[in-house]
C-alpha positions, 0 to 999 in steps of 0.5 A: 718744590723739592730739594735734597737736604742731606747725602749721607747713610740711610740711617743718617738720612732718615734721622734728618728727615724725621727732624725735618719732617716735623716742621710745618709747611706753609699749609700747616701740615707736616713736610713730606720728607722721602729718604732716596737712594742716590741712584733714584735721584740721579735717574730723576735728574737724568729724566728731566734732562731728557725731557728738556731735550725732547721738548727743544727737539720737537720745537725743530723737527716737525717728524720727531713731534708727529712720532712722539704724539703718535707714541704718547696717544697710542693705546697698548704700546705700554703693556705691562706683560713683562713686569720684570723691568720693574722689579729692581729696588731703584725702580721702586717708586715707579713701581708703586706709582704703575702698580697704583695705576694699574690697581683700578679695574678700568685700566687694562694695560692693553688700553692705556697710553703713555699719556694715560700714565703721565696723567695718572702719575702727574701728582706723584711727580715733584714741581720740575718734573711736572712743569717739564711734562706740561712743556712737552704736552704743550709744545707737541700734543697741543700744537696740531689739531688732531693731537690736540683731540686725541690729547682731549679724548684721553684727558677727558676719559681720566678727568674724573681721576685727575680731579680727584688726585688734584683735590688730595694733591698737597703741591702747588695747584697751578702745578697740576695736569688739570690746569691744562683743561683750559687749553681743551675745553675752551676750543670750540672744535674740541 
């Protein structure tokens, strides 16, 4: 999970972070501690609310669901030619994840879809964000046969990377995007 432990100056938070980080988690590994700027936390909380709102919206609007499915699965919509939008310090974590995804030679900005980025960033999300994203996928892409097929193609394309990230991930494995493979690979028509 994820929890805010302290709200104070950067220096005070880093001191508390070192103390908390020395504690051992349930898997005998030190706990991961990140000191984050309050604006990043606010953006993350807002993103969770938006994901929840979109999930409710697609339950009530087939047109919006179809539009969302198209936007999530089309390649090239998310071209990173204008990298200036990722230059602010508040977006440093997003920038790091996108840079990691784009470093791989097989990842061309024009061949990636939003769904590719969601898949590849899954292990960088905290539990609540993962759950919201997975619910969004199940409520939209996995509800219609054509979208489910496109989802399966993108999932299969990224499967080796997803399994590698799954093995390295220290989160609860039931919260991994790979748990959706049963929704895909057990359907004979896919």
